[in-house]
N, C-alpha and C positions, 0 to 999 in steps of 0.2 A: 215617556221616552226621553232618553238622554242625548244631548247634542254631541256630535262627533267633532273633534278639532282636527283640521288638516294641518300638516306641517309643510314647510317650504320644500322639502325633498320629495314630496308626493307628486306624482304626475297630475296634471290638470289643476294645480293649486290656484293659479290665477283665475281660471274659470269658476272654480269652487267659491272663491272669495266674492266674485261678481254675483254669482247665484245667491249667496247668502245676503249680499247687499240688497238685491232686488226683493228677496223674500221679506227682509226686515222692512223695507220701504213699503211694500204692499200691505204688510200687516198693520203698519201705522196708518196707511191710507184707509183701511177698513173702518177706523174710528173717526175719520175726517169726512168732509162732505165733497170730496173730489168727484168731478163728473166722469162718467165712463169714457168720454173723449180724452180727458186729461190723463187718465190711467192708461188708455190705449197709446197715447203719444209717448208716455214714459216707457211703456213696454217696447214700443217700436225702436226707440233710441237705445235704451239700456239692454233690451233683449238682443238687439243686433250686436252690441258690444260683447255680451256674453257669448254669442255664437262665434264672434271673431276671436275671442280669447281661447275658446274651446278648440277652434281650428289651429291657432298658433301653438297652443300647448301640445296638440296632437303632432304637429310637424316637428316641434322641438324634442319630443320624446320618441320620435321615430328614428331609430338608429340606422347606421349604414347597413346595407344588406344586398341581397340579389336585386338586380334590375329586372324590369319586366321582360326585357329581351336583351341579349348581348349586343354591344355596340362595337364597332371597329374604329380604333384610333387612327390618327393620321399616319402613324408608323406601321399600319397594317396589322396590329395586334388586337385580337378580340378581347373585350373586357366584359365580365359578367357581374362584377361587384363594384359598388361605389366606394371610393376611398374615404377613410374616416375624416381626413382634414379638409375635404371639399365641402363647400356650402351648396345648398340647394336653393333655387330661387323660387 
């Protein structure tokens, strides 16, 4: 099986890089004498970072679009789309 290379313009690139880092680390650990507790601690920390990157990449790749429900601005005008230049929190 041939490894695939992700490019920076691909969605979820940051999460992919972290996944590959974890995979390489665990592959190296298989030949070492790390305890299951040490491996679990590593996965707890780095696995959480992978999930954080995955969520952040998802948010960054989510473009502006329809809101779940229209909102009414202070000027009384209903709005059903997010503006492109607005940041989401």
